N, C-alpha and C positions, 0 to 999 in steps of 0.2 A: 443524568444519572443512568447507570447501566440497568439492563433488565435484571430484576431481582431473582429470576430463575437461573441465570447464568453465573454460577459460583466463580468461575475463572475471571469473568469480567468484573464482578463485584470485588474480588480480591485485588485485581490490578488497579481498579479505581480507588480503592481504599489506600493502597500503598502510594499511589501517585499523589493523592490528596495530602497524605501525611508528609510526603517529601516536599511538595510545593509549600505547604504550611511552614515546615521547618526552614526552608530556604528563604521564604519571605520574612519570617521571624528574625533570622540572622541578618537580613538586610535592613531591619528596622521598620518594615512595612507591616505593622501590626494588624490593621484592619483587613488587609488582603490575606494575611496569614490566618486570621480567625475564620474567614470565609471558607478556606480550604479545610481547616481542622473541623469546622462544623459539618462540612460535607462528609468527612471521614466518620465522624461520630454518628451521623444520621444513618449510615449503612452498616455500622458496626453491630455485630451480634452481641457485644458486651459493652454497651456504652458506659455503664457505671464504672467498670474497671478502667476503661480508657480515660475517663474523666479523673479518676484518682491518680493516674500517672501524670496527666496534664497538670493537676493541682500541685503535684510535687516538683514538676520540671519547668513550668511556665512562670514568667514573672507575674506577681499578683495582679497587676493591672490588666495584663493580657488574659489571664484566666477569668477575670471578671468580665471582660469583653466577650470571651467565649461563652460564658454562662448566659449573658444577655442575648447573644446571638441564638443560642439554643432555645431560650425562652420565646423569642420571636418566631423561630421556626416551628416550635410546638403549637403556637397559636395560629399559624398560617393554614388556611384550608387546603393549600396545595402541597403541604408537607407530605413527603412519601416515606417518612421515617417512623414507623409504628413502634420502634424500639426506644424512642427517646421521650419518655414521660418526665416532664420537669418535676412532678411531685416525687417520683421515685428517685430521680437524680439528686434532688435537693436533700432528701432524707439520707441518701448514701453519703453525701459529702459533709453533713453537719457533724 
């Protein structure tokens, strides 16, 4: 993960992770895709809005994998994503 104080690095990392996730999704590598999309959401300043887009665009099974991945990341003591509260995300998507 890039330094959170370096906005340019964060933006590059975000777009790189989205691109990798999309490429892997197109190749049918769903688990690897979800890993990269989770990374992008973790540093996003607007995770709820990003998840709403993913909910509309990802296959339902992949979106479920993404939500499970985010839930695990939120429970991890090493998570560096203060923006991803699963309680808030779940409320937004219900």
